N, C-alpha and C positions, 0 to 999 in steps of 0.2 A: 184550548184543549191540548193536552199533551199527546204526543204520538205514542200509540200503544202497539208495539211490535207483536205482542201476543195475539192481538186480534187478527193480524195477517196469518200467523201460524195456525190459529184455530180454523181459519176459513181457506187454507191453502188449496185443498183439493178442488172445491168449486171454482176458485179463482183460476187454477190451472186448466180446468175444464173450459173455462171461458177463453183462455189463450189458445188452446188446441182448436176450439171451434172457430175462432177468428182466423187462425192459420189455414185450416182446411177450407173455410169459406173463401178466403182470399185466393188460395191456390186454384180452387175450382173455377172461380171467376176469370182469373188470368189465363188459365189453360183453355177455356172455351172462347173467351172474347178475343184473344190474340189472333187466331186464324180468321175469325169472323170479321174483325176490324180490318185485317189486311184485304179480305175480299171486298168489303165495303169501300175501302180506299181505292182499290183497283177499279171498282165499278165507277167511282166518282171521276176518275181520270180517263175512263174508257171513251173511245171515239163514238160509241153507240149512245146516242142521246137519250133514248128511253131508259136504258139501264142507268145512266148517269143521273138522270132526273129522279128516278125511283130511289136510288141510294141517297141522293141529296135530300129528298123529302123525308126519308127515315131519319137522317142525321139531324136535320133542322127541327123536326117535330119533337124528337126525344130530348134534344138540348133545350127546348123551350119549356118542357114540363118539369115540375119539381120532382126530385128523386123520391121523396116520401109518397107523392101521389102514385107514382109508378109502382112503388113497393106495396102500397095498400091495394092497388089493383091486382097485383099478382097473388096477394094473400087473401083478400076478401072478394075480389072480382072473379077470379077463375072458377071458384065453386059454383057461381051462378051459371056457368057454361058446362057444369058437370065435371070439371077438372079439379080434383082434390090432391093437393100436394102438402108435404110437411112444411113447417115454418122455415126450416133450413133451405129446402128446395125453392120455396117462394122467394126468399131473400136472394138466393143465388140467381134465379131467373131475372128478377127486377134489377139487381145490380149489374148483371151481365148485359142486359139490354142497354142500360145507361152507359156503362164503361165502353161497350163496343162503339157507341156513337161518338163519344169523345175521343177515344183512342184512334178511331179511323181518321179523324181530322189531323191528329198528330202524325200519323203515318203518311197521310196524303201529302202533307207539307214536306216531309222528308223525301218522298218519292218524286215530287215535282222539282226537287233541288237537283236531280240528275239532269245534266245538259240535254237539251232537246235533240242534239245531234246523235246521241246514243239511240234514241228511238228510231231516227231515220236510218242509221247504220244497220240496226237490227232488221228493219223492213227490207233494206236493200239486200241483206244477206239471206233473207227468207227464213229467219228464225221464227219458230212458232211462239205464240204468246206465252206458253208455259216456260219454254226454254229462255226466252228473253227476261221474264220476271225472275226466274230462279238463278240465272247465270250472269245477268247484266244489271238489272234494275235494283234488286235487293242488295247484292254485294256492294254496289256503289253508294247506295243510300244508307247502309248500315251504320257508318260512323256518325251520321247526322241523326239517325233514329234512336240511338242509345239513350241520350239524355231525356227526350220527351217520353220515351217508353217507360223508363224507370221513374220519372216524375209522376206519370199516370199511375204506375203501380203503387207508389207511396200514397197518392191521393186515394186510391182504392182501399188500401189498408185502413185508412182513417174512415172512409165511407162505410166500412162494414159495421161501424158502431150504430148506424141507423137501423141495422137488422134487429136491434133490441126492441124496436117498436112493433115487431111482429113475432115476439116471443122466441127469438133465437137466443140461446144462452151463450152469447159471445162475451167479450171482455167487459163491455159497458153494462150489459144486463146483469152479469154475475156480480160486478162491483156494486151496482145500485141495489141489488138484492141484499148484499151484505150490509150496506148502509142502512137499509130499511129495518133489518132485524137487530142491528147492533147500535144504531144511532152514532156510529163513528164514521164521519165522512172523510176526514183528512187521510186516514190510512188507506181506504179503498179507492178513493179518487186519485190519490197519489200513486197507488199501484197501477190503476188504469193508465194514467199518464205515462208512467215509466214503461209499461208494456208496449204502448203504441210507439213511444220514442225508441225503444229497443228494436222493434220490428222495422221501423222506418230507417233506423241507422244501419241495420243489416242490408237493407235494399240499397242505401246510398253507397255503402262499401262495395256491394256487388256491382253497382253501376260503374264505380271507379275502376274496378278490376276488369270488367268487360270492355270498357272504353280503351284501357291500355292495350288489351289484347287485340282489339279491332284496329286500333291505330298502328300497331306494329305489324299487322298482317298485310 
């Protein structure tokens, strides 16, 4: 089959709608899950055993469940409890739940890389937990956290494609809709691949920039 550029031109508006939806979904997920994942990671390394165990139970349970099952639950299951949300919101909730669990483990590993003596010194100085986290723990862990954080962000961009299973008009859904109506798969699957590659590449470049700034600081 020959590549037909006109097919892409004729379907450009819905394809770009898919790109915008993917971008907004990704940004919403990362904006919500980043502080949540940090809180879960801090809970995991907390000296309070009950809090640490509850956080661990959440992380281990979510990591053991397939993403699609969680997504179907937020889309089909929530209405059973009288909670009705749009497909976009259902996908955002499901993906945020999963991304928070995985990202919290990435962050926990970085936080644990800070020498234990820093914890003891902060306790000796009487620093409050908030001041210790904000002024000692995170600044020292930041160079180590950059790579896993952006890696998780790239994984999340690609994971948004599964939102097509719950009627979210993101890149994959719009591309497959075009394939269904035109019977031209190469053009639209190629577009989807290029779009994900572009978004992931931008994040990789951003990671390199942030790491240089962090290492120079």
